[in-house]
Each structure stands twice: as C-alpha cells, then as structure tokens.
N, C-alpha and C positions, 0 to 999 in steps of 0.2 A: 153328248158328243156333237150334236147338231149345233148347239150354242158355241162350242169351242171352234167349230169350223167357221161359223159366222164371224167370230171375232178375228180369226186368222185372215179371212177374206177381206175384211174391212181394213185391217192393218196393211195388207199387201197393196191394196189400192192407194192408201195414203203414201206409202213409200214410193210407189211408182209415180205419183204425182209430184212428190218433192224432187225426186231424181230427174224428172223430165218436165222442165218448166213450160215446154210448148204444148203440153197436154191441155186439152180444152178444160177450162174451169167448169166445175160442177157446183151446183147448189147444195148447201149442207142438208137441206130438207130431203134431198134425194137418197141420203143414206138411210139404211135400215135402222141403225141405232144412233141416237143423239150423242154428241160429244159432251163429256162431263168436265166442267171447269173445277179446279182445286179450291176448296173452301177451308178457312181457318177453323179449327176445332174450338168448340165452346170451352171457356175456362172452367176447370173442374178443381175442386178443393184438393190441394196437394199438401203433403206433410212438410213443414218448414225444416230448414237445415238447423242442426243443433248450434247453440252459441259457441263461438270461438273461445276456448278457455284463455287464450292470450289476451282477450279484451278485459278480463276480470269481471265478466257478467255475474251479477248476484244470483241469477236463476240458472246458472250452469249446472249446479248440483241437483236441480229438480228434474222431474220428468218432462223433458222438453217436447215430447210428443203430445202433452196435454194442452189442447188449444184453448181451454178455459180455466186458467189457474185461479186459485182461491184469491179473492180480492184482498184479504187481510195479509196474505203472504206477499202479494204484489206490492202492497203499501209498505210493508216492512223492508222490502228489497229496494223500492224506489227512494224511500225517505233518506237513508244514510248517504246516498249518492247525490242527493239534491235534484232528483229527476222529476219530482212532483210538479214543479212549476212548468215543466215542458209537457206534462201529460194533458190529454184532452179533458174537457169538461165532463164528458160521459165517463171517462176513466176515473176521475176524481170522485164523481158521484158514486160510482160503483164501489170504490175503495171505502168511502165514508159510510156506505150502507151496511157494511159487514164488520165494522170496528166497534167494539163496545167502549164504554167510558174508561175503563181501566187501561185498556190498550192505547186509547187516545191520549190518556194522561202520561203514559210512559213515552209515547212518541213526542209529546210536547216537551218533556223533560230533556230529551235529546236535542230537540230544536233549540231550546233555550241555550244550550251550550254552544251551538253554532250560530246563534242569533238570527234564526230564520223566522222573524216575526211575521212577515207578510204571509208565509206559508201557514203559520199557526192560525192566523186570522181567517184565511181562506178555507182551511180544512175545517175549522170549528163551524163556520157559517154553512158549509155544505152538510156537515154532520148533523147540525141541529135541525136542518130542514128534511132530514132523511128518516126512514123508519128502521127500526132494529130488526133482528131476525125473526121476531115474533110479530112483526107488523105494526108495532106501536112506535110513536114518536120518540126519538132519542132525547133523553133527559140528562142534563149535566148536574153534577154536584157543585158545591161552592168552590172546591179546589180547582176543578176543571174550568169553571167560569172565571176564576181569578187569573188563570193562564190567558184567557181570552182578553180580560181587561189589561193585563200586563203587555200583551202584544200590541193592543191599541195605544197604550201609553208609550211604548217604545217606537211606535210609528208616528209619534208626535201628535196624537189626538188632543184636542183642546180640553180644558177642564170641564166645560159644559157637556161635551160628548162623553166624558168618562162618568160624570154624575148621572147622565141618562142611562149608561150601561149599568150602573149600580142599581138604578131604579127598576130596570127591566128584570132584575132577579125575581120580582114578584110573578112575572109571566111564567117562570119555570118552577115556581113554588119552592124557591130556595131562599135562605136568609143570608145576606152578606155578612161577612165577618170582619175582624179587625184588618186582616190583609187586604180585603177589598177596599176599605176606607183609606188605608195607608197609600194605596196606589193613586187614589185621587189627591191625597194630600201631597204626594210627591209632585204631581203636576202643578198644584198650587204653589209649592215651594219654588219650582222652576219659573213660574210666571210672576212670583212676587206678590201673590194675593194674600196678604196677611189677615185682613179682615174676614175674608171668606174662610180662611184656614181656621180661625178661632171659632167661627160658627160651625164649621165642619166637625171640630172636636166636640163642641157641645152636642151635636147630633149623635156622635158616637157614644157619648155618655148616656144618652136617652134611648139608645138602640137595644139595650139588653146586654147580658153577660158575654155573648159571642162577639160583640163589637166594641167592648171596652178598650180604651187606648192602652198601648204598650210603650215600651221604652223607645221604639223606633218612632212612634207617633209624636211623643214629646220631643224627641231630638229634632225631628223635621220642623215642628212648629216653633220651638225655642230658637233654633238657628235662623229660621226665617224672620222672627221678631227682632232678633239682635241685628240682623242685616238691615233691617228697616229703622233701627235706632229706637225701637219701642222698648225701653229698658223696664219700665214698670210692668208691662204685660209679660215680658220675658221672665222677670223674677217671680211673678205670680204663678206661671206654669212650671217653673223650676221647683218652686215650693210644693206645688201640687204633685209633681212627679216624685219628689223625695218622700212626701208623706204617703204616697201609694207604694213605696218601696221599690221603685224602678231604678235602674242603673243609668247614670249619665255617661255619655260617650266623652272621650277625651276632647273631641273637637268642640262639643257643646260646653264642656267645663271651661275650656280655654276662652271661648267667646264670652262666657259669662264673666270670667275674671277680667278680660280686657274691657268689656263694656262697663263694669263697675269701676274700674280704674279710670277709664276715660271720663266717666260722668261724675267722678269723685263721690262714689257711694261706698265708703269703707265699711259702714255698719252692715249694709246688705251683703257685702261680700263676706264678712265675718260670719254672718248668720248661715250662709250657704256652706262655707267651708266646715263650720261646726257641725252641721247636719250630715254632711258627707262623711265626716270622720267617725260618726257614730254608726254608720252603715258598712257592713262587711263588703258589699259590692261596690262601694264608692270610696272607701277610705284610702285606697291606693292612688286616687287621682292626684296628679301633681302637675303644675304649670311648668313651662319651659324654664331653663336657667335664666334667660334674659327677662322673662316675664316676672320671675320671682324677685329679681332685683328691682324691677319697676314697682312691684307691690310694696317692697320695703321702703322705697323712696316716697311713695304716696303715703304710707303709714307714718313715716317721720313727719311729713308736711302736715298731716292731719292730727298728729299726736295720738294715734290709735295704737295702743300697746298690744291689743290682741292681734290685730292685723300684722303688726310688726313681728310678733312671735311666730305667727303662721308662715310668714315670708322666710324667717330664719330656719324654721323647721323644714320647709321645702328645699332651701339651699343645703341644709345638712343632709337631706335625703339624696340629693344629686351628688354630693361629695362622697357619700358612702357608696353609691352605685359606681362612681368613677374608680374608687379605690379597689372595688371588688371585680372590676372588669379585667380582662386579660387581652392585651396589655393594659395596665392601669392608666386611667385618665384622671390626672390630679387637677381638681378644680379648687379655686381659692376665691373667697369673697374679698371685696375691696375693703381695706382697713378703714378708709374714710367713711364708708357706709356703716360699718360697725360702730365707729365713734358716734355717728348721728343717732344710731339705734340706742346706744348707751345713754345719750342725752334724753331720748324719749323715755327710757326706763326710769331715769331720775325724775323727770317732770311728772310721770304718771305713777310713780312709786310702785313699780312692778318688779319685784324681785325675780320672778320667773323669766322675764325678758332679759334682765341683767345677766343672769347665769347663762342663758342661751346665747347671748351676744358674745360673752367671753369664751364660751366653748367653741362657737363657730370661728372666732378669731384664732384661738390656739390651734384648731384643726387646719385653718387655712395657712398658718405660718409653718406648721409641721417641724417645729423646734429648730428651724434654720436661723432664726433671729428672734429677738425679743420684740414685744409690741412697742410701738412708738410712744413717746411721752404723752401725746394727746389721748391715746387709748387708756393709759393709767389714770390720767386726770379725769377722763370720762367716767371711769369706774369708781374713782374716789368721790366724784360728784354724786353718782347714783347712790352709793352706800350712804353718804352723808345726808342726802335729801330724805332717805328712808329712816334715818335716825340709827343706822347700824354703825356706830362709831368703831366698834372693834374690828369689823371688816374693813372699814375705811382706813384705819391706821395700819392694818396688815398690808393692804394695798400700797399705802405710802411706803412701807418698809420695802416691799418688792420693787417699787419705783426707784427708791434710793439705791438699792442694791444693783439694779440694772444700769442706772445712769449716774450715780453719785460721783464717779471718777472719770466719766467719759465725756461730759458736756462742759464746755468752758463757761457758758453763760448760765451757771447754775442759780445765780441769785434771783433771776426772773422766774425760772421755772418752779422753784420751791418757795416763792414769795407768798406769805399769808394774806397779802393785800390783793392779790390777783388770782393766780392759779389755784391756790389752796384756800381761797376765801370761803367756798362752800363748806369746807371742813370747819372753819372758824365759826361759821354761823351755827352749824350743828353742835359744836361744843358749848355754845352759850345759849342754846334753845331753851333750856329750863333753868337758866341762871347759875348760881354758884353750885347747885347740886350736880349738874352735868360737868361743870368745869373741875370740881373736886374729884368726881369719879374718874375723869380722863387723866387727871394729874396722878392719882394713886395708881392707876393702871399702868401708865408710862413708867412710874417709879418701880413697879414690880417687874416690868419687862426689862428694865436696865439691869436687874439682878438675875435674870433668867440665863439659861444655857441654850443656845448662845445669847448674849445680852443684846438688847435692842435699845440703842440710844440715838435719838434723832433730834437735831436742833430745829428742823422744820416743824416737828410735832409739837415741841415746847413753844415755839413761836406762835403756833395756832392757839395754844392755851393763853399765852400773854395777851394776844389781840382779843381773844374771847373775853378775858377779864375786863379789857378796856371797853368792849361793846356793852357790858352791863354796868359800866361806871364803877367798877371795883378796882380802885388804884392800889389798895393794899395787896390784893391777891396777885395783881399784875407785877408788882414790885417783888413780892416774895418769890414768885415763879422765876422771875429773871435772876434773882440772887441764887436760887436753887440750881440753876443751870450749871454753875461751876461747882458749887459745894456738894450737891447730891448726885448729879449726873456726870460730873467730870467733863463737861463740854464747854467750849468757848463760844460765847455769843457771836453772831454774825450781824451784818448790817440790818437785816430784818428784825432781829431781836431788839436792837436799840430803837429802831423806828416804831416798833409796836409799843415799847415802854413810853417813848416820847408822845405817841398818840394818846396813851392813857393819861399822861400828865396834861396834855393840851386839852383833852376833852373836859377835864374838871377845872381847867384854867389855873392849874398850879404853876404859874410861871416862875415864881421865886424858887420853889422846890426844884423845878426843872433846871434853872440856872445853876443852883448849888450842886445839883447831881452831875450836870455836865461839867462843871468846874472840877469836881472830884475825878471825873474820867480823864 
C-alpha cells in the first residue's frame, strides 16, 4: 500500500508540473523513483506463418511448424521448381549430405529432362565432398559419375577436361564403361579430332569387357572420319563394326554410300551392302531414292553389275513402300537409266541384273504404255551377248508386236546392220551350227499357234551366214523366206544377201542375180 501511494504522489506532482508551466523546475534526481525509459524487447524465436496455399508452395502439405525439415525432403521440393540455384551454399551442402547415391541418380534423371546441367555439376561436386549418414565419404557408382561427365560435356567442357574426368574414376575406385568413353568421343566428334578419336577407340578395346565399343561408338567415329574425307579409315571401322555384329545407323550408312560414290569405290560399297544384307539388324538399310539413282549411274559408268543390281533392288524397295502407303505414292524409275543398266547387264553377262532391270521398268510403267524401242533393243542385246538366243528372239517378237505397225521408220529400227546387229553376231558365234539351230527354231515357230513369222529374224540369219562366209546358206535362207515362211523380203533382206556376195567377191553372180530381180 505504501508503494502504491508513492507512485500516486509521483504522478500527481508530474501532472501538476505539466499543467502549470510556471512551476519551478526541479531536478530529476530529487524524485524518489527514477523514470524508466521504454526499451525494445529482445527478439525471441517465433513460429513462422504457414505457407500460403495460393503460392503453390511444395512444403505446404508438410508440418509447417517444423523449423528443421529433413534435407532430402527439402531437396526434392526445391529441385522440381528450380530453386536449388537460389539456395545458399550452406543449404545445398545440407541437402547433399543427406542424399544417397540412388536418390541423387533419380534427381539427375529429372534434371536431364529439364537440361539443368549446371545444377547437376554443382550438386555432384557438393555431394562428393560430403559425408553420408554413417559419416563416410559419399561414393558414386559409374552410372552416377557418367551423369557428371555428361553435365560437363553439355556445359561445353573441352576434350582434355573430359579425358581427365574419365581418368579421375580411379580416385573413386570405379571403372569407366562404354558410356563414359562415348561421352568423350562425342566431344571429339564435335571438335573434329579424328586422329584422337581413333586412338580413343583403341583404348576402349584395351580397357576390358565393360568398355568395349558399341554401335554408338562406331557411329560417332565413322561419321567423323567420313566428314574428314578419310574413306579408307571409315571403311576399316565399318568392316570392324559389321564383323562385331553391330547395327549401323541410317545416317552412317548413307554417309558410307555417298562417300564410296564420290570417291568411285564401287567394290568397297558392294562389299558393305553385301555384309549388311546378311545381318538381320542391317538388312533393312536403304539409301534415299535420289541416292539410289546416283548409285545406279555410278554402277553403269564403272560397269559394276553387282552394284547396279543393288541399286535396282533399293529402287524396287522404295516403289513397294510407296504402293503400300496410304495414300499411295507411285514412284517410277527413269527408263533411260534402265536402258543403261540393260547395257551393263549385256556387257557383264549378268542375267540376274537383266531380269531385275526389266522388272523395275515394267513396275515403273504400270501397264500404262509399252517400253520404248531402246528398252527392247537393250534387252535383245543383253540376251544376245549372253548367248540366250531363244529369249532374244522372244523379245524381238514382243518388240515387233508392240511397234511393228506404229512406227513409220521401221527399216532402221529393225535393221540387222545396226539395231539388231548384236543378234546377228550371236547367231553366227559358233558358225553354221548356231545358224542352223536358229533357222530350224524359226521354222518351227512359224508353224506354232499363234505362228511367229519375222522378216527381221530371218534377216539376222542371212547376215549371220554372210559373216561366216557361207554364201550358200545365205542364199538358201533368202529363198526360203518366201517358200517356207510365206514372207516378202524387205530392203534389209536384199542388202544382207548382197553383202554375202560382195564378201566373197562374187560380182558376176551378183550381177546375174540382180538382173533376175
């Protein structure tokens, strides 16, 4: 009660002084109790407000009163939102200390999708310097370390830096695998270091079964060598890849084809295509339509029947794909190219190429029109050069059926001295033996159903007799044209007989015979 009275007395005196300014000023020290100035209270820990759900905070569903959330949970919440790069160094270190290798692997897989390469690099470097929950240094496996190498590669680290990273695997007691080496090889591919890439592959071969090259390794190296124009080295490693049973990518196969075509290496290209066709994983490889045409043209120029056949096979494959597409895409080979290939078939005596050429031509025309005369003549030449006279005369029959009544200038097209001369040579190749065989065959065909009677075919026999200096057979064949075949000789018939007389210098007989005409 006494203290309350004292406080009341003190307050009354202060009010009196304030209300009466003329009151004599008194010193503060004369008061019984000292005045207390207000002081700010010391900051005390307070409970934070809960996260606003409208902000989409990843920790809203957690216990927001927990002031020390689990670091792994915090990492998983920060990572998807890209907040790690804004976190403090202490926070990142705390996160890295509580994440195990598998969790970090899963996080890196998410980061690769969003291309957060710098975050991957930073987190791995913090994590590798931290201790795990048992107080031991974090130890990566080769898969996790490859993610670290990939992050450095995507951040445009140099080839030398990536090689150093592969060498540092020894510090963590892990063995680099094929994926580790391929990341370095990608950097060499980008930098165009072909010589270093070849040495790197040799190092892979010596590194053991875990580091053996795979199809990606060979694709990277081969495409690099082709880009540098090193054809021989490229073919060497293609052969090595095929022998190892690896699959070539379409890009590498196309580069191989183009490189061999540009360098005029048809035999090498044939060898590669042949090996690819024997492998299930590579037999579906096929160049583009335009590149197939280029292959065919080079094959014709080089008289390489095998390469020409493969080119036609590729074209036929494209045509079949187009026909099966919905809507259909109808592709057609140029007839002039097919005629050139027919010539190659005749010069190389390749029956398989001949049949393929005619099949591609028929498929290209789609029965909308008949082949051009040049196509028929090319087929006749091919059959004749291979000694298949039966097919040659069958083709001649088809030719006459298609164009016998529609071309005005028939005399030159069916001339045994020019267009049909290969057939004449084939008829006289074995002397009178072949000529007699052809004559009797034509005689039998003239009696068949339907009969085949051809002045052009008999003219070839007459000129063939002249080529072997057999005037009697030439004359008898000429006479039989009317008596046995019921045909009327044309200008080429007379010219062939005259050629036979002239070759033996039977001028008197020729004058007598011409007078009888």
